N, C-alpha and C positions, 0 to 999 in steps of 0.2 A: 596753750589749754590755761584755763581760767584758774585762781586758785578752788581747788578741790578737795575732798578727803577722800576723794574715790583713787588719788596719784599716789602712792605713798612716799615718793621724795617730797610730797610737801609735809604731810603728816608726820612724818618721823626727821624733817627738818624745823617744823616747830617747836614738836615735842623737845627736842636737844635743846633749842634756843630756851624752851619755855621750863625744864627740869633745872637748867644752867643760870638761871635766874637772870638770862639776857631779855626778856619780854614776860609781861604780865596780863597779856592779851588770849584772850581764847582763842580757839583754832579761827572760826569763820570772818573775824576782826583782826586777824594777822598778814593776810597777805600784801597788804598794802602798806606795813611800815617800814620804814626807812632804815637804813643802817645805821643812818645820825641817832634816829630813839634807842639803839641797842645800848643795855647797860655800860655796857665797854667803851662805848665814843665817847671822846673827850674833844670836841672840837677846838681845843687849846691845848691840846697837846701835840707835840712835833709829828711829822712823819715818821719816823723812827719808832717812836714810842707806839703810835698807832698801829704800827704792823706789829711790833710785838705783842700786843695784846691781838690782835685780828690771827697770828701766829696760833698764840692761847686757843682762844676759841675755835679755829679749826681743826688745830689736833683734839681738841674737847670732841669736839662733832663727830671727827672720825673716830676716836676711839667709842663713843658708842652708838654709834654707827655696827663698828664691829660687835661690839657687845649684845646688838639687836639681830645680829648674823648678815649684815649688809657686806656683801663683797666689793668689790672693784670691777668696772666693765672690762673686757677686753683688751689689751693692750693701751690699759689706765696705769700709770704707780700713783702709788702713793703722795709724791712730791707733787705731781701733776693734778691731782686732787684738791692736794692742803693747796697749792696753788692759786688754782682755778677757785678755792672760795678765801684765800686771802685779797684778790685781786676784788671780787665781790665786797666781800667785808670794809673794804679800804673806801670805798666808793659811796658815800652819802645820800648820793640821788640814788642809789641800787635797793629794793625792797628783798622783803625777806621772801617773797615769790620767786625773784631773780636768783637769790641764795638756790630757794630749792630746787629751780630749773640750771641752775649750772651741777650741782649734788648728781640731778637726774642723770645727767649726760656722764660723771665720772664711777656713777656705784649702783649698782645691779640690788634693788631693794628686795626684800623677800617679799615673794609672791608676786613681782612685778611680770606683767607678760609682756615681752619684746616684739615688737611687728618681724611680722612674716614679710620676707625682702626676696 
């Protein structure tokens, strides 16, 4: 799905990154922003340091999601959701849309409609 304000995973992911000063872009422009453009991302940092920073961001996003009433999907652990976020955050070629899609896989957002199978 394209970057849209009709998908809560996109809106909530953008909002958490915006509120934590990782990005300054308005929602419509944010989907294609790469992880390497986020405030925390320092290309000169070691992979270990980058992972520490990505872990802090992922934990903050998870905590804000919880405050928004976002829950983990069935069969998804908090560690699994955090690991998925960290993996995307550490990949400088991934975008905010990629992060939002990973979050959509792992979290059930408020008012999210799940497809009937």
